[in-house]
DRENVEXGU-896562 format. One record per residue (C-alpha): y, x, z. Coordinates in nm, 4 decimals. Layout:
# residues N
py:px:pz
Y:X:Z
...
# end
This chain:
# residues 329
py:px:pz
-0.6166:-0.0381:-0.3814
-0.5152:0.3233:-0.3773
-0.6507:0.6303:-0.5523
-0.5908:0.9534:-0.3620
-0.7530:1.2920:-0.3175
-1.1003:1.2366:-0.1754
-1.1085:0.8889:-0.3308
-1.3265:0.6424:-0.1335
-1.6825:0.5689:-0.2337
-1.8123:0.2278:-0.3371
-1.9205:0.1376:0.0157
-1.5682:0.2007:0.1453
-1.4214:-0.0056:-0.1343
-1.6623:-0.2907:-0.0630
-1.5694:-0.2808:0.3047
-1.2003:-0.2880:0.2166
-1.2513:-0.5833:-0.0186
-1.4411:-0.7783:0.2478
-1.1774:-0.7066:0.5109
-0.8993:-0.8070:0.2732
-1.0766:-1.1309:0.1834
-1.1188:-1.2172:0.5503
-0.7546:-1.1468:0.6363
-0.6229:-1.3508:0.3434
-0.8670:-1.6395:0.3932
-0.6673:-1.7896:0.6798
-0.4372:-2.0735:0.5793
-0.0677:-2.0144:0.6301
0.0633:-2.1462:0.9614
0.3869:-2.3411:0.9487
0.6611:-2.2139:1.1802
0.8278:-2.4151:1.4514
1.1727:-2.3317:1.3166
1.3202:-2.1416:1.0217
1.6681:-1.9915:1.0142
1.8693:-1.7949:0.7607
2.0339:-1.4613:0.8346
2.2042:-1.4458:0.4933
2.2667:-1.6387:0.1731
1.9748:-1.5123:-0.0365
1.6589:-1.7295:-0.0346
1.4604:-1.4358:0.1030
1.6978:-1.3820:0.3947
1.5134:-1.6095:0.6361
1.3148:-1.5854:0.9587
1.0278:-1.8102:1.0678
1.0092:-1.8632:1.4440
0.6939:-1.9384:1.6444
0.7246:-2.0514:2.0034
0.4711:-1.9399:2.2649
0.1944:-2.1997:2.2536
0.1690:-2.2320:2.6298
0.5306:-2.3453:2.6522
0.6364:-2.0614:2.8772
0.9959:-1.9513:2.9063
1.1146:-1.5942:2.9210
0.8563:-1.4870:2.6637
0.9125:-1.1486:2.4984
1.0011:-1.1644:2.1307
0.7927:-0.9897:1.8661
0.9861:-0.9303:1.5448
0.7207:-0.9146:1.2731
0.7730:-0.7419:0.9373
0.5062:-0.8095:0.6772
0.3563:-0.5545:0.4424
0.2599:-0.5602:0.0770
0.3991:-0.2312:-0.0563
0.7524:-0.3773:-0.0560
0.6473:-0.5806:-0.3623
0.7309:-0.9459:-0.4279
0.3808:-1.0942:-0.4619
0.3379:-1.0454:-0.0862
0.5578:-1.2488:0.1447
0.5685:-1.3460:0.5105
0.3134:-1.6265:0.4678
0.0214:-1.3848:0.4744
0.1053:-1.2716:0.8299
0.1789:-1.6225:0.9587
-0.1759:-1.6455:1.1018
-0.0992:-1.3259:1.2969
0.2290:-1.4782:1.4152
0.0392:-1.7839:1.5376
-0.2237:-1.5631:1.7046
0.0491:-1.3808:1.8956
0.2190:-1.7087:1.9890
-0.1125:-1.8222:2.1364
-0.1090:-1.5002:2.3399
0.2218:-1.5958:2.4974
0.4691:-1.4197:2.2700
0.7657:-1.5673:2.0905
0.7495:-1.4454:1.7302
1.0078:-1.3987:1.4563
0.8427:-1.3523:1.1159
1.1040:-1.1923:0.8907
1.1353:-1.2232:0.5152
1.3312:-0.9677:0.3149
1.3978:-0.8867:-0.0472
1.1174:-0.7010:-0.2209
1.0658:-0.5443:-0.5604
0.9917:-0.7518:-0.8672
1.0163:-0.7010:-1.2417
1.3802:-0.6087:-1.1904
1.5739:-0.3154:-1.3314
1.4673:0.0150:-1.1867
1.6540:0.1473:-0.8894
1.8907:0.3491:-1.1090
2.1711:0.2418:-1.3370
2.0740:0.1848:-1.6972
1.6976:0.1569:-1.6462
1.5107:-0.1234:-1.8131
1.3348:-0.3966:-1.6145
0.9790:-0.3019:-1.5351
1.0134:0.0318:-1.7090
0.7127:0.2528:-1.6563
0.5267:-0.0056:-1.4504
0.2710:-0.2734:-1.5297
0.3602:-0.4675:-1.2142
0.6366:-0.5357:-0.9690
0.8536:-0.2496:-0.8517
0.8107:-0.1485:-0.4888
1.1180:-0.2453:-0.2931
1.4803:-0.3005:-0.3879
1.7354:-0.0344:-0.3131
1.9429:-0.0960:-0.1109
1.8623:-0.4647:-0.0599
1.5331:-0.4201:0.1261
1.7063:-0.2065:0.3878
2.0180:-0.4253:0.3887
1.8009:-0.7218:0.4798
1.5986:-0.5597:0.7548
1.9147:-0.4242:0.9150
2.0880:-0.7625:0.8883
1.7882:-0.9505:1.0275
1.7584:-0.7213:1.3290
2.1323:-0.7332:1.3939
2.1294:-1.1143:1.3829
1.8052:-1.1547:1.5768
1.9315:-1.1942:1.9364
2.1677:-1.4757:1.8400
1.9216:-1.6433:1.6018
1.6321:-1.6306:1.8469
1.8450:-1.7564:2.1344
1.9406:-2.0561:1.9230
1.6037:-2.1312:1.7608
1.3698:-2.0321:2.0470
1.5529:-2.0915:2.3746
1.2401:-1.9858:2.5653
1.2436:-1.6356:2.4177
1.3765:-1.3444:2.6200
1.5877:-1.1507:2.3710
1.6244:-0.8707:2.6250
1.2570:-0.7920:2.5570
1.2209:-0.7409:2.1829
0.9346:-0.5447:2.0303
0.9392:-0.4778:1.6567
0.6078:-0.4686:1.4764
0.5014:-0.4470:1.1152
0.1990:-0.3814:0.8986
0.1713:-0.1226:0.6207
0.5068:-0.1270:0.4360
0.6285:-0.3530:0.7155
0.5182:-0.0867:0.9619
0.7452:0.1547:0.7775
1.0321:-0.0904:0.8120
0.9620:-0.1397:1.1830
0.9802:0.2354:1.2457
1.2930:0.2578:1.0326
1.4603:-0.0291:1.2185
1.4122:0.1583:1.5462
1.5638:0.4760:1.3996
1.8924:0.3457:1.2608
2.0948:0.5313:1.5243
1.9636:0.8636:1.3894
2.0353:0.7891:1.0251
2.2633:1.0403:0.8497
2.6340:1.0076:0.9134
2.7902:0.7683:0.6660
2.4756:0.5597:0.6173
2.5687:0.1912:0.5881
2.2782:0.1040:0.8185
2.3546:0.3541:1.0936
2.4010:0.2175:1.4449
2.6332:0.3872:1.6940
2.3692:0.3661:1.9684
1.9939:0.3034:1.9941
1.8962:-0.0581:1.9225
1.8126:-0.2751:2.2223
1.4362:-0.2725:2.1790
1.1512:-0.2479:2.4250
0.9613:-0.0584:2.1596
0.7796:-0.0525:1.8263
0.4146:-0.1190:1.7460
0.3470:-0.0079:1.3884
0.0208:-0.1159:1.2253
-0.1184:0.1197:0.9597
0.2402:0.2105:0.8680
0.3631:0.4050:0.5683
0.5203:0.6280:0.8281
0.5567:0.9664:0.6604
0.6751:0.9777:0.3007
0.5565:1.3275:0.2138
0.1996:1.2458:0.3134
0.2078:0.9009:0.1567
0.3338:1.0388:-0.1753
0.0746:1.3139:-0.1674
-0.2007:1.0572:-0.1210
-0.0641:0.8196:-0.3856
-0.0448:0.5371:-0.1329
-0.0127:0.1901:-0.2880
0.0107:0.3169:-0.6429
0.3163:0.5350:-0.5953
0.5080:0.2706:-0.4016
0.7131:0.5231:-0.2037
0.8536:0.6901:-0.5135
0.9366:0.3496:-0.6609
1.1093:0.2434:-0.3394
1.3276:0.5528:-0.3620
1.4066:0.5041:-0.7296
1.1498:0.7336:-0.8876
0.8736:0.6510:-1.1333
0.5307:0.6049:-0.9786
0.3044:0.8824:-1.0971
0.5828:1.0823:-1.2571
0.7248:1.2784:-0.9658
0.4074:1.4525:-0.8598
0.3042:1.7460:-1.0697
-0.0338:1.9125:-1.0481
-0.2488:1.8535:-0.7418
-0.1063:1.5637:-0.5415
-0.2844:1.6865:-0.2321
-0.0916:2.0123:-0.2422
0.2151:1.8499:-0.0917
0.0351:1.7325:0.2216
0.1957:1.8842:0.5243
0.5113:1.9568:0.3271
0.8420:1.7773:0.3324
0.9547:1.4769:0.1315
1.1617:1.6955:-0.0995
0.8618:1.8919:-0.2231
0.6496:1.5768:-0.2344
0.9072:1.4073:-0.4549
0.9121:1.6981:-0.6961
1.2783:1.7785:-0.6415
1.3933:1.4374:-0.7721
1.7520:1.4516:-0.6438
1.8134:1.0775:-0.6084
1.4794:1.0099:-0.4421
1.5174:1.3062:-0.2082
1.8664:1.1962:-0.1020
1.7459:0.8423:-0.0386
1.4441:0.9638:0.1566
1.6823:1.1137:0.4132
1.7985:0.7569:0.4824
1.4589:0.5859:0.4620
1.1720:0.8139:0.5703
1.0681:0.7561:0.9337
0.9044:1.0986:0.9321
1.2454:1.2674:0.9261
1.4318:1.0163:1.1453
1.3171:1.1677:1.4730
1.3383:1.1668:1.7674
1.4378:0.8041:1.8244
1.4045:0.7739:2.2002
1.2385:0.4349:2.1419
0.8886:0.3787:2.2822
0.6574:0.3811:1.9814
0.2888:0.3066:1.9374
0.0825:0.3134:1.6194
-0.2496:0.1386:1.5586
-0.4491:0.2569:1.2580
-0.8035:0.2004:1.1317
-1.0119:0.5123:1.0808
-1.1669:0.3577:0.7672
-0.8338:0.2616:0.6096
-0.8375:0.3518:0.2393
-0.5112:0.1729:0.1555
-0.2878:0.3717:0.3892
-0.5135:0.6509:0.5178
-0.4719:0.7438:0.8858
-0.3451:1.0870:0.7787
-0.0116:0.9155:0.7097
0.0246:0.8057:1.0723
-0.1081:1.1353:1.2012
0.1630:1.3179:1.0064
0.4284:1.0986:1.1677
0.2875:1.1581:1.5156
0.2881:1.5334:1.4474
0.6482:1.5199:1.3261
0.7473:1.3284:1.6378
0.5798:1.5901:1.8556
0.7713:1.8679:1.6793
1.0911:1.6789:1.7604
0.9935:1.6621:2.1264
0.8826:1.2990:2.1250
0.5430:1.1487:2.2081
0.4166:0.8644:1.9915
0.1021:0.6800:2.0950
-0.1681:0.6659:1.8281
-0.4709:0.4380:1.8609
-0.7353:0.5041:1.5956
-0.9905:0.2244:1.5635
-1.3351:0.3291:1.4437
-1.5080:0.1121:1.1837
-1.1770:-0.0578:1.0968
-0.9871:-0.0493:0.7702
-0.6430:-0.1676:0.6652
-0.6547:-0.5444:0.6999
-0.8298:-0.6277:1.0302
-0.5067:-0.5348:1.2097
-0.3513:-0.8599:1.0791
-0.6702:-1.0698:1.0801
-0.6895:-1.3032:1.3820
-1.0656:-1.3261:1.3419
-1.1065:-0.9486:1.3832
-1.1397:-0.7674:1.7148
-0.8662:-0.5269:1.6037
-0.6094:-0.8035:1.6379
-0.6743:-0.8177:2.0121
-0.5954:-0.4460:2.0307
-0.2670:-0.5126:1.8514
-0.1785:-0.7858:2.1009
-0.2557:-0.5536:2.3921
-0.0356:-0.2780:2.2511
0.2478:-0.5273:2.2139
0.1966:-0.6540:2.5670
0.2112:-0.3037:2.7132
0.5595:-0.2546:2.5687
0.6890:-0.6092:2.6104
0.5892:-0.6809:2.9688
# end
């Protein structure tokens, strides 16, 4: 759970705990097929065929959350993948390399330095993997799910996975020289991001996921923000990151809030009661998109926190499926 300015009261924390318990109570659902997109054990995709046997089903590429940290893998969103397959989608549930008790993201740092738990993300491996998985997806899906229509791909992700979904749709606007830059927009029908870590300046200011953004970029969680964390809200990533040169340079290649406009249809679903990734993070992204001349749809769900968006037993999951359908069909 996250501490941030205006920290939630006990009732909000109890709601979040109950929602989390419900979302994680579902048993993992085995995929129909699994395929590798690289040599590392984490470079795999689980495929779920539409349960009604239809052909020509749109493909949802699903990127799981978990603050880019290793304890959370694709298994926890497999019930969502199955839910979407029962709604007529083909689903590709992507794994990617995440942070662990590995050396910090800079040369010479000690493993786990400055952190009591896993590091958030691996630079550049997390981004290498998402780019590689998306690049390989049409061929992999055509082979593993012949009934999928790879001309109709929608990328979706939750929390940190929502960040990666937005990033994957913005690779053609990455800075020149970026190893992940595409020469043209990716062939996507759109993006549906669920409670995404969509704007780094706001996320850092709110201390989202225990400083996960600064760790992802190679900084030390809790060390780059001086004074009042809330003071950076509405600023840019550079001021939010306290002038940390490495983190600021990397943010230019990784922050969806600066990789705009994309020209890709984008919708965000966010719970009003979310205390893990507060809706202000998505609102900041939507505002940044508007300043760039682009409209991003934002659906705010009252009485909903962070986890119902991936919980098949929650009404919010039906909203997610509808948002996907609007882009896919």
